[in-house]
N, C-alpha and C positions, 0 to 999 in steps of 0.2 A: 738362156745362154747370155752371158755378159759380153758386150763389145766395148773395149776401152776407148776413151775419148768421147767428145760430143759427136754423135752420129748425125751427119748432114742428110745422107740417104743411103739406101742399100742398093748396090748395083746388081748383085746376084747372090743366090743361095744355091749351092750345088751339093747334092747328097748322092754319092756314088755314081756320078755322071748324069744324074737327072736334075735339071735346073727347075727350081720351084717357081711358080707364078707369084707375083707380088701380092696377090690376094691371100696367099697361104701363110703369110707371116706379117708381123708388125713390129715396130720398135717402140717400147715404152720409155718413159723418162729414166734417166740414169743408165742408158745404153743397154737395156734388157731386150734381147731378141726373143719374141714370143711366137710360137706356132699357133696358127688359127685353124679351126676345123677339127680339133681333136687329135691331131698327129703329135708325135713326140720327136725330139731331136735324137740323133744316134748317141748311144752311151760311150762307144769307143770307135777308134778309127785306126787305119794303118798309116802311121806317120811317115813311113818310108816310101809310100806310093805317091805318084804325082796326082795333082788335082784332076778330078773327073774320072779316076779309076774306081773300081769297086772298093767298098769299105773306106771311102774318103768323105770328108765333110768340109766344105770350103764356103766361107762368107766373104764376099768382096763388098766393101762399103767405103764411103768417103767421110773423112773426119772434118768437122768444121761447124760453124754456125751460120745461118742465113743472115745476110746484111741487107739493109735498105739502100736506096739510091743516094741518100745523104752521106752514108758511110763510104760508098764507092767514090763519090765526089771528093770527100775529105782525103781518102787514101791516095787518090789520083793527084790532088794538089801537093800532098806531102812528097810523093814519089817524084813528081816533076821538079819540085824545089830541091830535093836531094840530088837528082841527076844533074841539074844545072850547076849546082855548087861543086859537084865532084868532077865536072867535065874539064876543068883546067882554066876555063875562061873566067869563072867566078861571077858570071853575069847576074846571079840572083842575090848577091850580097853575102854569101856564106863566108867569103874570105876577106870581106871588107874590114877596115879598122874599126873595132868595136869601142874605141875610146872616144869617138866623135859623138857628141850629143846634139850639138847645134852647128848648122852649116849655112853660111851666107855667101852668095856669089852672084854678081851682076843683078842685084835686086831680087833674087830668089832666096827665101829663107826656108830651110828645112830643119825640123826638129825631130830627132829620132828617139824613140823610147829606149830606155836602158834595157838591154837584153837580160841582164841578171834579174831584174824585177819581173819581166815577162816569164822567164823560166821558173822562178821561185813560186809563181802563182799557178804553175802547172799548165801554162799556155805555150804555144809555139811561135806566135807572131804571124801565123798564116790564118786568114779570116775563115775559110771553110773548115779547116781543122779545128780551130778554137771554137767555132760555133757548134760543130758536131759534138766535141767533147763536153761543152757546157749543156747540150741537150741531153746527152745520155748520162752525164754525171754532174748535175748542177752543184752539188755540195763538195765536189772533188774528193770523194771517198777513195781510200786505197783499195778496199775490197767491199763486196756487198755485205750488208748487215744480215745477221742470222739470229734466229731464236730457236733454241732447242728445248724440247719437252719430252720426257719419257712417256707421257700419257697421250701424246698426239700420234695418231696413225695417219701416215701420208696416203692420200688417195692415188690410185693408179692413173697415170697421165700418159696418154698415147702421144708419142712424139712424131712418128713417121708411119705410114703415109697420111 
């Protein structure tokens, strides 16, 4: 059975009101839900019946990809930056005048990078976000590279559990 989207994990599999144990199924790559132990999935079901009633088949799963702590930190920094900029106070500099490149006052000199150059390089100007982006995509590719061959047979890859 195919589950659309990247499957993070399966919460439950219910066949006619009987919830299967997680050991009775697995998720292979490409979102394929496979029954383990020789059982088969139902061929048809009563689509008008509520979940858990006889002749029903329900799969509850979460869509997404697992992320590491560096990704969580980068998303947290970006979220904080956006919330500060949208709060009206503009304390993070989101609403600052972007025409200023160099600023001198009372003996303090500040030189700010041109945001157009930063954005054209695929960066955000936030250190954790830029570091994470350079780690996961060092060559700034728009999409992952792919190679197709009609002779290559893809091996089965178990994705969950």
